[in-house]
N, C-alpha and C positions, 0 to 999 in steps of 0.2 A: 501186710498183716502178718502176725505171728501165729503159730498154732503149736499147742502143747497137748500131749496126751499124758493123762494121769491113769496109772495101773491100779489094780485092785490091792497091791502091796502098798500103795501110797507114793510110790516113785513116780517121777514126772521126767518125760521126754521132750525136750525142745528141739529135736532135730527132725520131727515129723513132717514139716512143712513140705518139702520137696517129694515125699511119698504120698501124700494125701491127694485125693481127688477135689479139685476145685470147679466151681461154676457159678455163673450169675444168671438171674431170672431175665434179663434183658441185655442182650450183647450190643444193642444200639447206643446204649448208654455207656456201658463200661464192660471190660473183659477182665479176666483174672487168670493168672499162671504162677503156680507155686506161690500164691500169698500176695503176688505183685498184681496191683490194680491199675488198669490204664482206663482212664476218663475219656469219652468222646463228645458227649453233649450233656446238657443239664437234665437232672431227673434223679430218681431214686431207684436202687437196684439192691436186691438182697443176694449177698455172696454166700455161697455154701461150701463148707469144707467136710469131706468124709474120709475118715481113716479107722481101719480097724473095727468096721461095723457101727461105728457111732457118728453122728452128724452134728455140726453146728452152724449157725448161720449169724451173719452180722449185716446190718442195715447200713448202707453207704448212700449219703447224699452227695450228688455231685453238682456244685455250683447252684444250689437251689436258694432263690431269693426269698426274703420275707414276704415280698408283695411285688406285683407289677402294675404299673400305672398307664393307662393311655393318655395322650396328649389331649384328646377330646372324649367326652361321655356322650355327647349328643351331636349328630351331624344332620343338618337339614339341607337338602339340596333338590335340584330338579332333574328330570330325566336327562341323561347324557352328560351331567356334571360330574366332576371328579373332586375328592378332597382326601388328603393325605394325612394319616394318623401315625404317630411314633408311639413305641411302648418303651417304658424305662423300667429296669429292674432294680430293685433296692435290696441290698444284702446286709446281713447281720454286722459285718465288720464295717459298715458305713459307705461302702462301694456304690456308685451308681453306674448302670450299664445301659446303653442304647440296645435293646434286644429286638427292634423292629423287624430286622431281616433274618433273625435267628428264630423268631416265633413261628407258630403254626397257625395260619388265618383261615377261619371258616365264617360262612355266613349261614344264616337260618333261612333264608329265602334267596336263592340264587337268581330267580326271575326278577327281583325287585332290586337288589344291590349285590355287586359283585366285588371281590376284594382279591388284592394280590399284594403281599407284603406290605400292608398298610395302606395301599392306594384304593379307595372306595370309589365305585362307580355307580351312579343311579342307572338302573336298567328299566324299571317301570314304576308306576305310582303305587305307592304302598310303604309299609314299615317292615324293617328287618333288624336283627341283632347280629353284629359282627363280633366274633370271639377271637381273641389272640391267646395263644397257649405257649407258655415258655416252661419246660420242665413240668412241674406239677402245679404251677399257678396259671390262673386265668384272669383276663381283663376282658370286659364288654364295652362295646359302643353301640348306642341306640341311633338308627338311621331311619329318617324320613324322606321319601323321594316324592316330590311333587304333590304334597298333602296340603290341602286347602285350609287355611287359618280362618279366613273371613272373606265374605262377598258383600260388596257395597254397590249401591246404586246412586248415580249423581244427584238425584232429588228423592228424598223421603216423601215429599208431599208436593204435588203439582196442581196449580189452580189454572184452568185453561178456559178460553171462550169456545163456544159452539163452532166446529168446523176447523177449529185451529189444530196445529199439530207441534209435536216437540220430540225431541231425540233424547232419549235417556242413556247413560252409558254405565256398563257395569264393569267393575273392576274386582279382581281376585288378588287376595294377598296370601301368599304361601307361607309355611313354616320358616322356610329360609329368607323371610322378609323380601322376597321378589314379589314385585306387583306387575299384574299384567291386565290389559284391557281385554275382557271376554264378552264384550257386548253381543258378537255374532255367535257365541258359543253357548250362551244360557239359554234356557227355555223360558220364554216370556208368557205369562198368563195375566188375565184380567178378571176382576170379580164381576164385571158386567160386559 
């Protein structure tokens, strides 16, 4: 960055850059020394230069994409299952970059779904939102773990003779399309 001082008499001095005090509001993203900026990771920083009792600021965007997108927006799984989600950043200049390992991953409910660099693991039955953050951009993935979509019984109507017996089978269909026989797990009741 260049820095110019304009004095009351209208004269301009372009040599104050090395005498000014420079700072940034987040040194994890970038640092500045004598107007020279060094970027470390994606984000936005405000660079401040002070000289002669005056201060000026500049907003610096470091590798900020226009949008980031996850490979999956919805993940349905069972407890103990895992699914990998990648995140791609799209930039103004047309570049696309896989930022899966560069993103900060969080989960809304650690007890239900865990995440590490895009690897999501179902921990308990329920729903959670996984968020990937890269610089100033965020992408979310909705996760459903072991949630029941439907429950069916092998016969909706059964006609029987007195003292006869019949076995009914209960099947559960989960949101990940997994089907499981749950005959021993359901609570059976009769109207008579």
